[in-house]
Steps between C-alpha positions, in 0.01 A plus 500: 500500500235393763537700811608298806214635705236472224200289575510179299194275440586135416188330356516130558768523775418136636564335169847383369546810285370758745684360796822501298438864408455584870831332574677689232352827608608446863854406386522822311388720796128545419306455819178696435298210351122467487360159468152341532384146506220372277269505793592857576466616141334318212670645193197369286280750679531841348341681798751338739798584276384859450457546879851348569679732253303807610603443869855368450612691183817296439771670316624180321317177423625151400206312356595136562158373594350248256304182463766245379523143426654225270363340178223305674377793705499740206328260261223414757423851611534725191229746597615524866859579397398770249250661728679513825832613352352768271276652771762506774760650282267764354377596851852543632655688200204730462477590876867557503470749217201666661690550830825636365724193521849624382606164346349153454642170392278250340617137503394285216622162374692355204182317393368830346730442200374313186500118511740488200695820566862506366740382769641649711187729543562868477258748659409628153336157406201576718161469318664392170317162477269257693544398857540155656146362547549346858579839652341752253258635754766585762722644223227730368441631847866577548528660160212719594669615822836598332316676220297697752818616653636600162183685417504696831854599431408622147178678596577638844881496535523242775820306561352150507724209391459126434726201529456160361668226716578157368403190702566584868576269790637534863395578853131527565404313184178308456541110523131412455476158308275639225520875518876560507748571217734236361813544719322502845276221372809286419656579844192380674448195277856369530510575875189295557628221279828491696301471825274228374767308330320520159661322205408767258365858462273579213546848346280681251576527122812382301751682723634683178343842557766758585473742788696772681493544874596810727542488874236723647741710714706586184165609346426717789839666503447574135161651574639738765792588267271582214260710711803720573659506147231441225216684345330410181194359332661180383515212745822346622565131502632347821680170456835327467521451126573125564271205446471127546244231417233401751667150489831655611316700758337192646826317516665800672210523757515129566872530565460786747220326672682169518244296311673203314200328335381511136335796319228414259345745255124506433496613138124511488525817726587842342844650488370861489701754293787322327756756595505821718837670522513873570743735331651677801737728305292804601518411869867451476551822307319674787761367739353193665602128481373207710729345756336158609563201284227242457638218704576714797156670466327150505697410811379821667140435382505148633626621831207746517267205410621289788478787746157623408280194429173704540552642154446170338127527580427837343 
């Protein structure tokens, strides 16, 4: 169990994932949080990270910082996604170990699993076949991070764990028109179409790809729960175990937003991985189950979008 007065560093606290973890920690009585903005601490600078850990010496670390984006962003900046994610996670994990961090959680992504992995995807299918080309660079960086945690455990006896969330959404998401993931991108697209009175909205691909979505506050609750209950070298999938097509998702988002026009699919654009459904039997066997259903989560996300328009520009 994490001690209530232990010093906890949340890397990436301003992002959707990190801010949700901060909320979950506060809800569970953890108040001794350490955070730094990117301007205050550049995690890609080894000297800055080493100085921070030497001075602060956090007892626990949640590594939620990452360079993230959707299909377009990943495919256009392969080198950037690989370099920035790999170097920041190695800097943080290594400095945590050097400075006696008692427990660390590394957050990855379901895109680390093989493109054609058996569905639903078990944790054991990692590295069994080739990755999806459009996000291969990001996936390789994330795989390196979770493997480094495993190797520190095996070589030095650390207690560093990793979790692999499915597609996340919710408060503090990124709604940028080209750099966001599919669900927030759809929220923005349908909202703007509603305001402009557009007759149709064009969406990428065929709409037949299958995806799973987890409300970010459910993910954060699971993270705090696992930091208190789980130790092991194998990662833990965080998801709902439920899926729908992108077409069904688009129709649901349009309904929540209140857009009544047509949805047209640009089949010249990629679908990405055909199906990505996590096997969450391990998570459930450890005693955690999600609570927020998708439609309600989208309503909460849309409310956040309306209340925080500045996030559409980042």
